[in-house]
C-alpha positions as a printed NumPy array, in Angstrom:
array([[ -77.111,  -72.351,  -23.685],
       [ -74.638,  -72.176,  -26.685],
       [ -72.621,  -69.221,  -24.265],
       [ -72.656,  -72.011,  -21.491],
       [ -71.426,  -74.556,  -23.248],
       [ -68.219,  -73.397,  -24.42 ],
       [ -67.912,  -71.641,  -21.43 ],
       [ -68.179,  -75.216,  -19.857],
       [ -65.688,  -77.105,  -22.54 ],
       [ -63.272,  -74.381,  -22.231],
       [ -62.333,  -74.47 ,  -18.438],
       [ -62.483,  -78.641,  -18.576],
       [ -60.56 ,  -78.641,  -21.606],
       [ -57.98 ,  -76.178,  -19.433],
       [ -58.077,  -78.33 ,  -16.786],
       [ -57.389,  -81.929,  -18.383],
       [ -54.591,  -79.904,  -20.656],
       [ -52.665,  -78.214,  -17.016],
       [ -53.036,  -82.425,  -15.717],
       [ -51.591,  -83.551,  -18.766],
       [ -48.569,  -81.273,  -18.543],
       [ -47.616,  -81.899,  -14.75 ],
       [ -47.352,  -85.65 ,  -15.841],
       [ -43.506,  -84.762,  -14.788],
       [ -44.023,  -83.829,  -11.943],
       [ -46.042,  -86.513,  -10.652],
       [ -43.54 ,  -89.853,  -10.742],
       [ -42.288,  -89.928,   -7.496],
       [ -44.496,  -90.383,   -3.843],
       [ -42.758,  -86.633,   -3.266],
       [ -43.704,  -85.108,   -5.896],
       [ -47.566,  -86.104,   -6.381],
       [ -48.389,  -86.174,   -3.569],
       [ -46.992,  -82.749,   -1.964],
       [ -45.305,  -81.596,   -5.433],
       [ -41.817,  -81.57 ,   -4.591],
       [ -42.35 ,  -79.5  ,   -1.352],
       [ -41.244,  -76.512,   -4.207],
       [ -44.669,  -74.966,   -4.417],
       [ -44.737,  -71.286,   -4.422],
       [ -46.826,  -68.647,   -2.525],
       [ -49.704,  -67.583,   -5.156],
       [ -50.195,  -71.099,   -5.713],
       [ -50.293,  -72.384,   -2.075],
       [ -52.531,  -69.586,   -0.815],
       [ -55.303,  -70.273,   -3.805],
       [ -55.464,  -74.121,   -3.178],
       [ -55.605,  -73.543,    0.223],
       [ -58.775,  -71.351,   -0.419],
       [ -60.278,  -73.165,   -3.442],
       [ -59.845,  -76.273,   -0.668],
       [ -61.614,  -74.31 ,    1.401],
       [ -64.759,  -72.922,   -0.312],
       [ -66.433,  -74.778,   -2.323],
       [ -70.412,  -75.746,   -3.404],
       [ -70.556,  -76.523,    0.308],
       [ -70.326,  -73.102,    1.14 ],
       [ -71.692,  -71.245,   -1.877],
       [ -74.763,  -72.862,   -1.705],
       [ -75.58 ,  -75.352,    1.396],
       [ -73.755,  -72.822,    4.004],
       [ -74.553,  -69.517,    2.461],
       [ -77.91 ,  -70.627,    2.101],
       [ -78.92 ,  -71.893,    4.769],
       [ -77.108,  -69.553,    7.31 ],
       [ -77.934,  -66.806,    5.541],
       [ -81.158,  -67.456,    5.501],
       [ -80.566,  -67.947,    9.581],
       [ -78.961,  -65.192,   10.463],
       [ -79.508,  -62.724,    7.683],
       [ -76.35 ,  -60.319,    6.986],
       [ -75.044,  -61.327,   10.111],
       [ -74.208,  -64.764,    8.52 ],
       [ -71.285,  -62.202,    6.748],
       [ -69.522,  -62.773,   10.179],
       [ -68.499,  -66.313,    9.265],
       [ -66.992,  -65.316,    6.034],
       [ -64.884,  -62.547,    7.912],
       [ -64.341,  -65.461,   10.872],
       [ -63.13 ,  -68.028,    7.556],
       [ -60.864,  -64.92 ,    6.694],
       [ -58.994,  -63.78 ,    9.486],
       [ -59.316,  -67.193,   12.078],
       [ -59.333,  -69.567,    9.023],
       [ -56.908,  -68.241,    7.035],
       [ -54.341,  -65.176,    8.437],
       [ -54.076,  -66.989,   12.068],
       [ -53.723,  -70.526,   10.352],
       [ -51.167,  -68.859,    8.354],
       [ -49.298,  -67.446,   11.315],
       [ -49.651,  -69.809,   13.581],
       [ -49.789,  -73.187,   11.579],
       [ -47.554,  -72.319,    8.595],
       [ -43.452,  -71.92 ,    9.33 ],
       [ -43.712,  -74.994,   12.221],
       [ -46.229,  -77.318,    9.93 ],
       [ -43.694,  -77.069,    7.009],
       [ -40.478,  -77.109,    9.311],
       [ -41.641,  -80.363,   11.086],
       [ -43.178,  -82.572,    8.376],
       [ -40.006,  -82.047,    6.45 ],
       [ -37.848,  -82.727,    9.743],
       [ -39.883,  -86.31 ,   10.151],
       [ -40.377,  -86.789,    6.25 ],
       [ -44.388,  -86.938,    6.598],
       [ -45.917,  -86.643,    3.692],
       [ -49.77 ,  -86.657,    5.29 ],
       [ -51.338,  -85.8  ,    8.963],
       [ -51.812,  -89.519,    9.901],
       [ -47.925,  -89.93 ,    9.028],
       [ -46.713,  -86.673,   10.918],
       [ -48.901,  -88.445,   14.235],
       [ -47.165,  -91.534,   14.019],
       [ -43.562,  -90.426,   13.122],
       [ -44.26 ,  -87.228,   16.485],
       [ -44.757,  -90.079,   18.371],
       [ -43.689,  -93.319,   17.366],
       [ -46.257,  -95.188,   16.422],
       [ -48.079,  -96.854,   14.055],
       [ -51.324,  -97.637,   15.361],
       [ -51.644,  -94.118,   16.146],
       [ -50.817,  -94.063,   12.466],
       [ -53.333,  -96.307,   10.748],
       [ -55.899,  -94.869,   13.914],
       [ -56.122,  -91.54 ,   12.329],
       [ -55.975,  -92.505,    8.523],
       [ -59.196,  -94.495,    8.954],
       [ -60.406,  -91.525,   10.945],
       [ -59.273,  -89.058,    7.168],
       [ -60.878,  -91.671,    5.044],
       [ -64.172,  -92.651,    7.002],
       [ -64.918,  -88.576,    7.23 ],
       [ -64.279,  -87.051,    4.477],
       [ -66.671,  -88.785,    2.315],
       [ -69.561,  -87.182,    3.558],
       [ -67.925,  -84.3  ,    3.128],
       [ -67.325,  -85.036,   -0.857],
       [ -70.748,  -85.787,   -1.517],
       [ -72.048,  -82.901,   -0.297],
       [ -69.943,  -80.934,   -2.97 ],
       [ -71.29 ,  -82.949,   -5.385],
       [ -74.957,  -82.178,   -4.181],
       [ -74.493,  -78.798,   -4.095],
       [ -73.589,  -78.847,   -7.908],
       [ -76.158,  -80.102,   -9.119],
       [ -78.797,  -77.924,   -7.717],
       [ -77.313,  -74.801,   -9.906],
       [ -76.295,  -77.582,  -12.927],
       [ -79.52 ,  -78.622,  -13.155],
       [ -80.999,  -74.672,  -13.021],
       [ -78.812,  -73.51 ,  -15.779],
       [ -78.808,  -76.858,  -18.19 ],
       [ -81.718,  -78.948,  -16.879],
       [ -80.027,  -82.31 ,  -17.207],
       [ -80.077,  -85.103,  -15.101],
       [ -78.314,  -84.983,  -11.828],
       [ -76.393,  -88.063,  -12.097],
       [ -75.105,  -87.192,  -15.364],
       [ -73.617,  -83.59 ,  -13.189],
       [ -71.531,  -86.133,  -10.978],
       [ -70.281,  -88.06 ,  -13.866],
       [ -69.276,  -85.634,  -15.481],
       [ -67.638,  -84.003,  -12.449],
       [ -66.05 ,  -86.761,  -10.861],
       [ -64.045,  -88.07 ,  -14.582],
       [ -62.759,  -84.636,  -14.978],
       [ -61.508,  -83.995,  -11.803],
       [ -60.184,  -87.35 ,  -11.723],
       [ -58.043,  -87.349,  -15.162],
       [ -56.436,  -84.483,  -14.125],
       [ -55.527,  -85.273,  -10.49 ],
       [ -54.532,  -88.666,  -11.397],
       [ -52.265,  -87.013,  -13.959],
       [ -50.848,  -84.353,  -12.477],
       [ -51.047,  -85.464,   -8.754],
       [ -50.352,  -82.024,   -6.448],
       [ -49.246,  -79.937,   -8.41 ],
       [ -51.705,  -80.413,  -11.354],
       [ -53.992,  -79.501,   -8.591],
       [ -52.668,  -76.476,   -7.487],
       [ -52.235,  -74.92 ,  -10.678],
       [ -55.693,  -75.374,  -12.058],
       [ -56.737,  -74.445,   -8.016],
       [ -55.032,  -70.916,   -9.426],
       [ -56.524,  -70.476,  -11.841],
       [ -60.428,  -71.88 ,  -10.756],
       [ -59.505,  -69.492,   -7.802],
       [ -59.441,  -65.994,  -10.464],
       [ -62.983,  -67.606,  -11.733],
       [ -63.553,  -67.138,   -8.025],
       [ -62.8  ,  -63.828,   -7.222],
       [ -64.284,  -62.262,  -10.271],
       [ -67.382,  -64.579,  -10.426],
       [ -68.537,  -63.725,   -6.54 ],
       [ -68.069,  -59.279,   -6.969],
       [ -70.286,  -59.961,  -10.295],
       [ -73.026,  -61.918,   -8.516],
       [ -73.308,  -60.08 ,   -5.484],
       [ -73.04 ,  -56.955,   -7.329],
       [ -75.814,  -58.224,   -9.939],
       [ -78.309,  -59.47 ,   -6.521],
       [ -77.921,  -56.448,   -5.329],
       [ -78.713,  -54.395,   -8.424],
       [ -81.636,  -56.947,   -8.799],
       [ -83.196,  -56.158,   -5.445],
       [ -82.8  ,  -51.858,   -6.187],
       [ -79.51 ,  -51.727,   -4.79 ],
       [ -77.862,  -52.044,   -1.681],
       [ -79.684,  -49.647,    0.432],
       [ -82.855,  -50.821,   -0.71 ],
       [ -81.878,  -54.47 ,   -0.407],
       [ -81.15 ,  -53.422,    3.496],
       [ -84.199,  -51.911,    3.615],
       [ -86.349,  -54.519,    2.133],
       [ -84.213,  -57.129,    4.88 ],
       [ -85.062,  -55.114,    8.106],
       [ -88.698,  -55.274,    6.964],
       [ -88.599,  -59.03 ,    6.877],
       [ -90.612,  -60.388,   10.585],
       [ -90.496,  -64.695,   10.924],
       [ -91.994,  -64.636,   14.331],
       [ -90.204,  -68.629,   14.788],
       [ -87.309,  -67.389,   15.065],
       [ -86.807,  -63.947,   16.501],
       [ -89.313,  -61.025,   17.232],
       [ -86.966,  -58.466,   17.052],
       [ -87.95 ,  -56.049,   14.362],
       [ -85.124,  -55.495,   11.793],
       [ -83.621,  -59.302,   13.278],
       [ -82.404,  -59.977,   10.079],
       [ -80.517,  -56.999,    9.524],
       [ -78.996,  -56.514,   12.45 ],
       [ -75.706,  -56.774,   13.642],
       [ -75.605,  -59.967,   15.293],
       [ -78.894,  -61.308,   13.616],
       [ -81.037,  -63.042,   15.712],
       [ -79.059,  -65.313,   17.32 ],
       [ -75.417,  -64.464,   18.345],
       [ -74.737,  -67.748,   20.172],
       [ -75.657,  -70.186,   17.011],
       [ -73.775,  -67.888,   14.936],
       [ -70.46 ,  -68.441,   16.948],
       [ -70.609,  -71.901,   16.491],
       [ -71.09 ,  -72.083,   12.933],
       [ -67.747,  -68.957,   12.704],
       [ -65.8  ,  -71.358,   14.998],
       [ -66.487,  -74.636,   13.334],
       [ -65.582,  -73.078,    9.91 ],
       [ -63.115,  -71.297,   10.697],
       [ -60.631,  -72.942,   13.495],
       [ -61.86 ,  -75.919,   12.224],
       [ -59.834,  -75.684,    9.55 ],
       [ -56.59 ,  -76.255,   11.599],
       [ -57.741,  -79.746,   11.952],
       [ -58.598,  -80.03 ,    8.507],
       [ -56.015,  -82.84 ,    6.62 ],
       [ -56.48 ,  -81.338,    3.043],
       [ -55.641,  -77.779,    4.344],
       [ -53.297,  -78.553,    6.785],
       [ -51.227,  -80.215,    3.982],
       [ -51.219,  -77.231,    1.458],
       [ -48.32 ,  -76.156,    3.87 ],
       [ -45.899,  -79.04 ,    3.585],
       [ -45.569,  -78.393,    0.268],
       [ -44.624,  -74.58 ,    0.385],
       [ -41.349,  -73.708,   -0.853],
       [ -40.147,  -71.469,    1.978],
       [ -40.37 ,  -68.66 ,    4.691],
       [ -40.986,  -65.604,    2.621],
       [ -43.558,  -67.941,    0.35 ],
       [ -45.306,  -69.026,    3.737],
       [ -45.156,  -64.933,    4.634],
       [ -46.771,  -63.992,    0.967],
       [ -49.231,  -66.734,    1.209],
       [ -50.538,  -65.751,    4.324],
       [ -51.675,  -61.89 ,    2.786],
       [ -52.789,  -63.395,   -0.462],
       [ -55.002,  -66.484,    1.337],
       [ -56.607,  -63.627,    3.717],
       [ -57.247,  -61.366,    0.75 ],
       [ -58.811,  -64.475,   -0.712],
       [ -60.521,  -65.624,    1.667],
       [ -61.948,  -62.008,    2.714],
       [ -63.399,  -61.585,   -1.086],
       [ -65.292,  -65.075,   -1.745],
       [ -66.072,  -66.28 ,    1.741],
       [ -67.404,  -62.779,    3.077],
       [ -68.811,  -62.502,   -0.576],
       [ -70.827,  -66.098,   -0.304],
       [ -72.348,  -65.109,    3.213],
       [ -73.064,  -61.699,    2.753],
       [ -75.143,  -63.054,   -0.667],
       [ -76.798,  -65.665,    1.109],
       [ -78.035,  -62.807,    3.646],
       [ -80.451,  -61.533,    1.467],
       [ -81.964,  -65.022,    0.618],
       [ -85.683,  -63.686,    1.95 ],
       [ -85.995,  -60.984,   -0.044],
       [ -86.706,  -63.556,   -2.6  ],
       [ -89.422,  -65.671,   -2.843],
       [ -88.233,  -69.096,   -1.657],
       [ -90.345,  -71.803,   -0.03 ],
       [ -87.769,  -72.966,    2.403],
       [ -90.172,  -75.416,    4.449],
       [ -90.725,  -77.196,    0.757],
       [ -87.371,  -77.139,   -0.686],
       [ -85.279,  -76.811,    1.8  ],
       [ -82.348,  -74.353,    2.216],
       [ -79.955,  -75.937,   -0.93 ],
       [ -82.515,  -73.823,   -2.814],
       [ -81.979,  -70.382,   -1.952],
       [ -78.85 ,  -69.568,   -3.722],
       [ -80.074,  -71.265,   -6.867],
       [ -82.635,  -68.733,   -6.808],
       [ -81.251,  -66.338,   -6.17 ],
       [ -79.027,  -66.555,   -9.307],
       [ -82.273,  -67.844,  -11.281],
       [ -83.195,  -64.019,  -12.087],
       [ -79.485,  -63.146,  -13.481],
       [ -79.291,  -62.48 ,  -16.921],
       [ -78.169,  -66.235,  -18.473],
       [ -74.457,  -64.931,  -19.181],
       [ -74.227,  -64.16 ,  -15.818],
       [ -75.521,  -67.501,  -14.844],
       [ -73.116,  -69.931,  -16.833],
       [ -70.419,  -67.424,  -14.713],
       [ -71.73 ,  -69.01 ,  -11.656],
       [ -71.751,  -72.24 ,  -12.666],
       [ -68.42 ,  -71.947,  -13.956],
       [ -67.839,  -70.   ,   -9.911],
       [ -69.602,  -73.269,   -8.568],
       [ -68.058,  -76.087,  -10.449],
       [ -64.894,  -74.567,   -9.687],
       [ -64.927,  -74.373,   -5.982],
       [ -66.27 ,  -77.866,   -6.221],
       [ -63.474,  -79.573,   -8.371],
       [ -60.574,  -78.056,   -6.567],
       [ -61.722,  -78.809,   -2.806],
       [ -62.755,  -82.261,   -4.417],
       [ -59.397,  -82.855,   -5.945],
       [ -57.968,  -81.946,   -2.727],
       [ -60.043,  -84.508,   -0.825],
       [ -58.973,  -87.331,   -3.117],
       [ -55.166,  -86.522,   -2.997],
       [ -55.622,  -86.645,    1.295],
       [ -57.346,  -89.612,    1.039],
       [ -55.732,  -91.462,   -1.467],
       [ -52.377,  -90.862,   -0.424],
       [ -53.173,  -91.137,    3.839],
       [ -54.877,  -94.769,    2.392],
       [ -51.514,  -95.882,    0.721],
       [ -48.983,  -94.552,    2.953],
       [ -50.428,  -94.904,    6.696],
       [ -52.41 ,  -97.957,    5.957],
       [ -51.354, -100.209,    3.486],
       [ -47.633,  -99.347,    3.487],
       [ -45.426, -100.936,    5.933],
       [ -48.782, -102.649,    7.655],
       [ -50.611, -104.542,    4.904],
       [ -47.717, -104.722,    2.188],
       [ -44.435, -104.448,    4.077],
       [ -42.468, -103.78 ,    0.854],
       [ -43.966, -101.458,   -0.936],
       [ -42.143,  -99.661,   -3.806],
       [ -42.752,  -95.986,   -5.011],
       [ -43.793,  -97.17 ,   -8.407],
       [ -46.077,  -99.457,   -6.458],
       [ -47.097,  -96.694,   -4.202],
       [ -48.246,  -93.813,   -6.963],
       [ -50.215,  -96.807,   -9.033],
       [ -52.012,  -97.429,   -5.438],
       [ -52.904,  -94.04 ,   -4.456],
       [ -53.862,  -93.078,   -8.129],
       [ -56.517,  -95.735,   -8.056],
       [ -57.388,  -95.359,   -4.869],
       [ -58.156,  -91.944,   -6.315],
       [ -60.947,  -93.403,   -9.071],
       [ -62.51 ,  -95.371,   -5.506],
       [ -62.72 ,  -92.571,   -3.539],
       [ -64.947,  -90.589,   -6.158],
       [ -66.949,  -93.305,   -6.865],
       [ -68.151,  -93.891,   -3.505],
       [ -68.55 ,  -90.163,   -2.795],
       [ -70.283,  -90.159,   -5.872],
       [ -72.614,  -93.363,   -4.995],
       [ -73.154,  -91.837,   -1.811],
       [ -74.018,  -88.118,   -3.633],
       [ -77.014,  -89.72 ,   -5.474],
       [ -78.387,  -92.064,   -2.905],
       [ -78.424,  -89.219,    0.019],
       [ -79.694,  -86.464,   -2.872],
       [ -82.746,  -89.293,   -3.767],
       [ -83.999,  -89.528,   -0.046],
       [ -83.395,  -86.105,    0.96 ],
       [ -81.16 ,  -88.22 ,    3.749],
       [ -79.966,  -84.354,    5.209],
       [ -79.155,  -80.937,    4.235],
       [ -75.171,  -80.278,    2.676],
       [ -74.74 ,  -77.962,    5.983],
       [ -75.342,  -81.146,    7.951],
       [ -73.329,  -83.514,    5.644],
       [ -70.241,  -80.644,    5.988],
       [ -70.796,  -80.134,    9.776],
       [ -70.367,  -83.862,   10.524],
       [ -67.521,  -84.546,    9.239],
       [ -65.368,  -81.243,    9.595],
       [ -66.692,  -81.843,   13.401],
       [ -65.3  ,  -85.29 ,   13.507],
       [ -62.034,  -84.154,   12.134],
       [ -61.403,  -81.012,   13.742],
       [ -62.512,  -82.096,   17.111],
       [ -60.1  ,  -85.202,   16.334],
       [ -56.793,  -83.35 ,   14.671],
       [ -57.216,  -79.987,   16.058],
       [ -55.825,  -80.377,   19.312],
       [ -53.391,  -83.163,   18.932],
       [ -51.666,  -81.291,   15.881],
       [ -51.736,  -77.933,   17.147],
       [ -49.89 ,  -78.92 ,   20.607],
       [ -47.707,  -80.938,   19.03 ],
       [ -46.305,  -78.267,   16.877],
       [ -45.443,  -75.715,   19.885],
       [ -45.246,  -78.411,   23.205],
       [ -42.989,  -80.337,   23.602],
       [ -44.634,  -82.833,   26.002],
       [ -48.016,  -84.062,   24.488],
       [ -48.394,  -87.844,   25.124],
       [ -49.203,  -90.   ,   22.526],
       [ -51.852,  -91.024,   25.269],
       [ -53.15 ,  -87.642,   24.426],
       [ -54.165,  -88.224,   20.624],
       [ -54.967,  -91.797,   21.337],
       [ -58.075,  -90.015,   23.746],
       [ -58.772,  -87.003,   21.488],
       [ -58.635,  -89.499,   18.746],
       [ -61.609,  -91.774,   19.871],
       [ -63.125,  -88.906,   21.751],
       [ -63.478,  -86.211,   18.925],
       [ -64.639,  -89.015,   15.775],
       [ -66.952,  -91.271,   18.228],
       [ -69.104,  -88.166,   19.376],
       [ -69.448,  -87.165,   16.126],
       [ -70.803,  -90.732,   15.157],
       [ -72.74 ,  -90.704,   17.881],
       [ -74.522,  -87.331,   17.218],
       [ -74.915,  -88.818,   13.806],
       [ -77.076,  -91.948,   15.592],
       [ -78.442,  -90.95 ,   18.716],
       [ -79.032,  -87.095,   18.113],
       [ -82.3  ,  -86.415,   20.371],
       [ -80.309,  -87.771,   23.109],
       [ -78.075,  -85.36 ,   23.146],
       [ -78.448,  -82.153,   25.337],
       [ -80.392,  -79.618,   22.842],
       [ -77.796,  -76.784,   22.288],
       [ -75.261,  -80.001,   21.052],
       [ -78.44 ,  -81.839,   18.801],
       [ -76.963,  -79.485,   16.021],
       [ -73.485,  -81.235,   14.127],
       [ -72.352,  -77.758,   14.06 ],
       [ -72.486,  -77.269,   17.388],
       [ -71.35 ,  -80.381,   18.444],
       [ -68.464,  -80.128,   16.152],
       [ -67.842,  -77.196,   18.391],
       [ -67.936,  -79.12 ,   21.785],
       [ -65.613,  -81.464,   20.383],
       [ -63.011,  -78.576,   19.089],
       [ -63.011,  -77.009,   21.729],
       [ -62.971,  -79.232,   24.402],
       [ -60.232,  -81.558,   22.522],
       [ -57.986,  -78.027,   23.625],
       [ -58.54 ,  -78.994,   27.573],
       [ -58.687,  -83.145,   26.645],
       [ -54.862,  -83.477,   25.167],
       [ -53.111,  -80.965,   28.043],
       [ -54.893,  -82.64 ,   30.635],
       [ -53.962,  -86.48 ,   29.188],
       [ -50.154,  -85.549,   28.241],
       [ -49.991,  -84.574,   32.435],
       [ -50.984,  -87.631,   33.642],
       [ -49.691,  -89.885,   30.896],
       [ -45.96 ,  -91.159,   29.648],
       [ -44.314,  -88.095,   28.463],
       [ -42.454,  -88.47 ,   24.822],
       [ -38.862,  -89.399,   24.154],
       [ -37.543,  -86.46 ,   24.893],
       [ -33.867,  -86.888,   22.578],
       [ -36.49 ,  -87.039,   20.092],
       [ -38.336,  -84.259,   20.519],
       [ -35.799,  -81.945,   21.395],
       [ -34.026,  -82.929,   17.952],
       [ -37.794,  -81.879,   16.43 ],
       [ -38.178,  -78.668,   18.074],
       [ -34.285,  -77.654,   17.554],
       [ -34.873,  -77.622,   14.082],
       [ -37.339,  -74.507,   14.135],
       [ -34.176,  -72.015,   15.619],
       [ -30.975,  -73.045,   13.93 ],
       [ -27.874,  -71.281,   15.609],
       [ -25.569,  -69.891,   12.353],
       [ -22.556,  -68.335,   13.161],
       [ -21.717,  -64.827,   11.734],
       [ -18.112,  -63.128,   11.226],
       [ -17.466,  -59.673,   12.854],
       [ -14.759,  -57.501,   12.353],
       [ -12.526,  -56.807,   15.459],
       [ -14.361,  -54.765,   17.854],
       [ -11.812,  -51.665,   19.615],
       [ -11.522,  -51.73 ,   23.03 ],
       [ -11.428,  -49.305,   26.079]])
């Protein structure tokens, strides 16, 4: 216990110290929200990765989908690496950085508002961001509570307060730059921690080959009658596995807290380096998490009574106490980094996109900063209260909370944002239709789930459907609705390829 407490105190002290040191970089809106758009490849890549993978992944998704699909759940981690990281950086990185700088956009709703010259569109997008980031943030606390309860035997509410207060301190003090530096530190912990945990768990089962043999012997007729289903290449349910891969991988392309990382990166060379770093990080962390979760059925866990969220903590409980301390720091790092990204995304959206120019007409730079910091406190408090209520009433599992959030955000934003970066004819009407469809179908899924077709009753599958449907809705509506201002669009797209003149020595001719 002494080792655990010392590690925790040291961890928290470093996080707060970084926040205080970065105060000078957070004296204006650009510095507070985007770090002055001068963040290097390593910080940006780790900020992207640590925002991507949290307690929701390590405790919720890895446990639940490892139990459902066995070792095939590793495909989810690989999808996160190659679709959610490699392709996301390659397809979105450069164009997002250039286009958002051209429009001086600091948030995703701000981008939509300026790209389509619509204040109403910006306000509606900001409301979607705020409403659907709350359940995601609440889920972060729940995943962490399981491990804290197992390692320290402390009350869940105390765990929430500690995490919320300390995250709030360094985010409010140092803004995005403090978050990025802390994300880098937390990312290093996650990299080494997940490798150590995977090796330790496999060792506890007699090594990799023996663990795989044990998994092959597992039978669950309620899931699949196929022998060795949980040790197979695609698992017992390939279709639903594919839906999870798509939502958690392609879905990140439409998440404001993820895409906003590209707004802040320093240069094109930094984007190329960041692509490689982010992909390697995701292979190790996401691949390791889901690979670990695939062995959950080898442990004595009563899922029907305790829920999927108890799987990973139960697996970890057999490890040496020093390693348990590392795991707690690992998941705490993942959760705090994601929480910091979410609260910055939400507070900046409400301030810049909702209040400024709409509720408060003349909002000074100083007032914007003060308002954003106040909203960070409010957002953390709301999500913490929801987390307590959800936990005590056992409303839903972590993965379902995350599925609703990701489904709504990705369903609403992914297609309009992607098309807006590459296609000049995307219309304002197409954005409106897709926003309403993506967010609306997830709201209906929450309240009228039993009325949906069986395949869409799962928030994961419904979110995947909303996201893919948007790729069809946006071009169809754009073709039949008024086109955007051609001159404005041409000017924006011209920034992708700027013509330059170079000198040439006189060429000899025949």
